[in-house]
N, C-alpha and C positions, 0 to 999 in steps of 0.2 A: 504494500500500500504506500503510495507516494504521498498521500495526504491531500492530493489535488483531485478535484472532480473533473477537471479538464486537462488536456495535454498542452504543453507549452514548448515553443521553439525559441531559441535565443535570437533576439533581434539582430545581432551582429551578422548571423548567417543570412538572414533575409536582406539586410542592407548591402551586403557584399555579393549578393547573387550566387552564393556558394551551393545552393540547392534549388531544385525546381519546385515551384509552388503554383497553386491556382488560387486566385483571390476569391474571397467569399464576401457576402454582404453582412455577415454575422459579426456583431460586436459583443464582447464579453466584458463584464465587470467582475474582476477577481479581487479577493482580499489577500494581500501579501502577508508574510509572516510578521511584519511590523504592525498589521492591523489596518493598513491603509487600503482604500478601494482604488483600484487601477483599471482604467478602461483600455482594452486592447483590441486590435484588429485580429481577424481570424483568417488563416490560409489553410488550404487543403494540401496535404503532402502524401505522396505515395511512397511507402516504405517497402523494402525487400528484406526477407529473412528466410533462410533455408529454402531458397528458390520459390518462395511464395511472395506475392505482392498484396498489400492492403493499403487502403487510403483512410486517412483520418484528418479531422480538423485540429489545428493547433493554434492556440492564442500566441501571438507574437509578443514576447516579453523580454525586458532587459534582465537577463539572468547572469550577467557577467560576474557579479560578486559571489553568487551562489555556486556557479560552475567553477570559478577559480578556487573557492574553498574546498569543493569536492576533489578537485585535481590535487590540491596541496595535501589533503588528508589521505588520499588513496592512490595517487599517481594515475588515476583514470580520468581521461578527458571525455566529457559528454557534451551533447549539443542541445539537449532539451529534457523535458520530463514527460513520461507517459502517465497520463492520469487514468482514473477509473473509467472514464468514457472509452478509452482505447481498449482496456482489458475486457470490458463488458461487451463492446461491439465486436471485437475479434474473438470472443469466447476463449480467452487465454486461460491456461492452467499454469500456475507458477509453482515450480518445485524449488523450495527454498533450500532443501538439503543438497540438491545437485546444481543450484544456481542456474536453472534452465527454465525457459518458457516454452510451452507446447501450444 
């Protein structure tokens, strides 16, 4: 559980055109960990995993501080957050013992 109801993609990736997206008319207001309400645009992104493709909407968010903290703590670089919307829509099973998603 990421703690987020919606999926997020780092604004920097969108601004630099590092990934392909489709614009949507959907606006989201999300509450950050600081308690502030932030309005964000939403884009649709097609992801590939194990030779399967799936599309999901992502709120474009400035995640730089959060992602930098994760990288510093774990050495792992990530680009966004998969929310419960993604896991529910894609009918994912998360195996925490094996660190795998089916």
